[in-house]
DOFI-455608 format. One record per residue (C-alpha): residue in three letters; z negated, x negated, y negated. Coordinates in pm, whole numbers, plus 32768, in hexadecimal, padded with zeros to 4 digits. Layout:
BEGIN
ALAZXY;...
# end
This chain:
BEGIN
METB8FD365015BC;GLUB7B836AB1669;SERB6F33611154B;LEUB78037151458;SERB6DC38611415;ASPB778399914AB;SERB81239FC135E;GLNB89F389D132C;GLNB930389C148B;GLUB9D439ED1448;ALABA67396A1300;VALBAFC383E13B6;ARGBB8E392114C3;LYSBC3039FE13B9;ILEBCCB38D1130D;METBD50384B1457;SERBDD439A314B7;SERBE8F39E01371;GLUBF1C387E137C;SERBF9638B514E1;ASPC0333A00147C;ARGC0F839581364;ILEC16F3846144F;ARGC1D139441559;GLYC2923A081451;ARGC35838D213F4;LEUC3A2388D1563;LEUC41A39F1159A;ARGC50139D2146B;ALAC582388B1502;GLYC5EB394D1639;METC4D0390F172E;ASPC4943A191837;GLUC36D3AF417CE;GLUC2E03B1E192C;GLNC2EA39A9196D;LEUC25539601817;TYRC1273A431844;SERC0DE39B2199A;METC0B938541905;GLYBF7237B318A6;ARGBF31372F1748;ALABF9235C8179B;GLUC0D9363C183A;VALC12837101708;LEUC0F035E0162A;ASPC1D53511170A;ALAC2E2361C16F3;METC2BD362A1579;ALAC2DF34B11560;SERC41C34BF1633;VALC4B335D2155B;METC464350D1420;LEUC50233D214AF;GLUC639348D151D;ALAC65D352013BF;GLUC63B33C91321;METC73B33341410;ALAC82F345213D3;ALAC8163414125D;ALAC86C32A51291;THRC9BD32D0133E;VALCAA331A41327;PROCC0731D712A1;THRCD113137137F;ASNCDB3305E1273;SERCC802FF211B2;ASPCC1F2EA51120;PROCB762DB9121C;LYSCA502D90112C;ILECA1B2F071126;GLUCA372F1912A0;LEUC9332E0712BF;GLNC84A2EBC11CD;LEUC8742FFF1290;HISC8322F4813D4;PHEC6EE2EBB1348;GLUC690301212C1;METC6C130AC1418;METC5F12F9814B4;ARGC4E02FDE13B3;METC4E631511409;GLNC4CE3103157B;LEUC3A4301F153C;GLUC2FF3131146E;GLNC3383223158E;ARGC29531311680;ASPC1753105158D;ARGC143327E157C;GLUC14D329616F6;METC04F317E1717;ARGBF693229161D;VALBF7B336C16E3;GLNBF2A32AF1823;LEUBE0932001775;GLNBD8433521704;ARGBD9F33D4186A;ASPBCE632A218E9;ARGBBD332CD17E6;GLUBBAB343D183D;HISBB9733E419AD;ALABA9432D51969;ARGB9C733CB189A;GLUB9D934CC19B0;METB96C33CD1AB2;SERB84C335E19D3;VALB7D734C419AF;ARGB7EC34F51B27;ARGB72533B81B6A;SERB61C34211A6D;ARGB609357B1B04;ASPB5EC34F01C65;LYSB4E033FB1BF6;PHEB42035151B4F;ILEB43835EB1C89;ARGB3BE34CB1D63;GLNB29534941C7C;LYSB23836051C92;LYSB21F35F11E0F;
# end
């Protein structure tokens, strides 16, 4: 991000902000507490959105009590697939957090090295 010009950085911030606003709007419509939602960081908001999406998918795939065993098996596999997708989304969010942390640490090390060289 630091390698971008000021105007490019501002454009990226605007995109991220409007994207976050749309996601927060969907979470509010899904019944999430507004105060809690606005106290969350971006990664937490994405986690919450992934959970809401998974819950909606699972609710749509309810199993009738007297259904065909083949259909029940298909629904079971579909639910397993959705759970794996949820885990994948969570892992991607964690990976993004780890990358951001690594970038931050790299910047700090570079800054500290620069300061030591100045002395």
